[in-house]
N, C-alpha and C positions, 0 to 999 in steps of 0.2 A: 195092458200094462202101460204105465207111464214111468219114464225114467228121466232123470237129470244126470247127464254125464259131464264130469268136470275133469279136464286134463290137469294133472297135479304133479308137482315136484315131490311131494310127500303128503301122506294123509294118515290119520289114526282115529280110532274110535275107542272111547273109554266108558266103562260102566262102573259106577261107584269108585272112581279113581283108578281102576285097573284097566290096562290096555287089553282089549279083546281082539283087535285087528289093526294091522299097520302095514303100509306099503311105502316104497320109495316112489320113483317116477312111474306114472301109470295113470289109471282112471279111478276116480271116485264115482260110484254109481248109486244114486238115491233111487230106490225102487218102490213104486206104488202099485199094488195089486188090486185090480178092479173085480167086481163081482161077476162080470161077464168074461173074464180072462180064461183062456184054455191053454193046453200044452202047446198048441200052434203059436200062441202069443209068446210064450216063454222061449220057444225055439227061434222065433223071429228076433226077439230082443237079444238073446245070447249071440246070435249071428252078427247083429249090428254092433254089439259091444266089442267083440273080438276083431271086427273088420273095419270099424270107423277109421278113416284116414285123417287123423287130426294131429299127428306128430310131424314135425318138420323133417324133410329130407336134406341132403347136402346143399340144395339150392334154396333152402329156407321156405319151401312150399309145403303145405300140409298134405303130405303124400304117403305117410307111414301110419300103420295101425299099432295098437298096443302089442299085438302079436309080433309085428315086424321089429319093434324095439326091445322085445323081451321084458316089457314092463310088468307091473302088478295091477290087480283089480281088487278094489275094496268095495263091497256091496253093503249098503245100509237100507234096511226096510223102512219105508216112510209112507204110511197110509195117508198122510196129509196131502200128498200129491193128488188125491182124489177129492179134495175139499172144493166144494162149489159155493161161490159167494155171489152168484148172479142175482139172487134175491136176498136182500139185507146184507148185513156185515158179519154175521156169525156163520162160519163154514158149516155146510151140510156134508156129511161123509156117507150119504146113502149109496153112492156108487162104489164105495170101497168094499172089498170082499170081507165078509164077517171074520173076526179074528181067528177062530179055530180053523176055519177053512183056509184062511190066508197063511197061517203058520205052516200047514201041511204043504201048500202050494210053494211057499218060500223055500222050505226045506228041499223039495223036489227041484226047484229052480237052481239052487246052489249045487245040488248033486250033478245036475245036467251041465252047468257051467264048468265045474271042475273036471268033468269027464270030457269036455270039449277042448280042453287046452292043457298045456304043460306049464302055463304061467302060474306065478304065485297068486292065489285067490284067497282073499281074507273077507271077513264079514263082521258086521255088528252083531248085536243080540236082539232077536226078534222081540218086539213089544216092550223093550226096556227103555228107560230114560237114558239117552246116550249123549255124551259130549263128542262131537265130531270136529276134528281139527284138520285143516287142509291148507296147503299153499297152492292156489290156483295158478297154473302155469300159462301165462298169456295175457289176460285170462281167456280161457276157451271153455265155453259151456254150451252143451247141445241138449235140446229137449226132444224126446221121442215118445210117441204113443202108438202102440201096436194096433189100436182101434181106429185111428184117424190121422190124417196129415195136419200139420200146423199151417 
């Protein structure tokens, strides 16, 4: 799994002009599911999302997690995180999980994330054309891949 985590002051997702997910202070998570991803990858990513210490403490050090601050989490599925442009300029998405399998995996991921926390957890709409609006706080942006280190 590949994720882009952005610390936000607020974030929202709209589909056809209708808000489907919205949070205040917290994390916007762009989630790409790869064809080799397993439940262990989902568990690893969920643990990281909830424990990443990227919010400031009283000494202005990044020392608090979204859990510590009682923030929200907004997850948006984004298969394009598996786009490979090493050859040419048109992305290949051959490493992304096929859509039907990815949707089941995404649904299970969201169930597990919600079960793992009491925080507000919102989401976009799988496979929809979405408008994602955010105010990146910092800016702070973290890249994670359950299959390899950057």
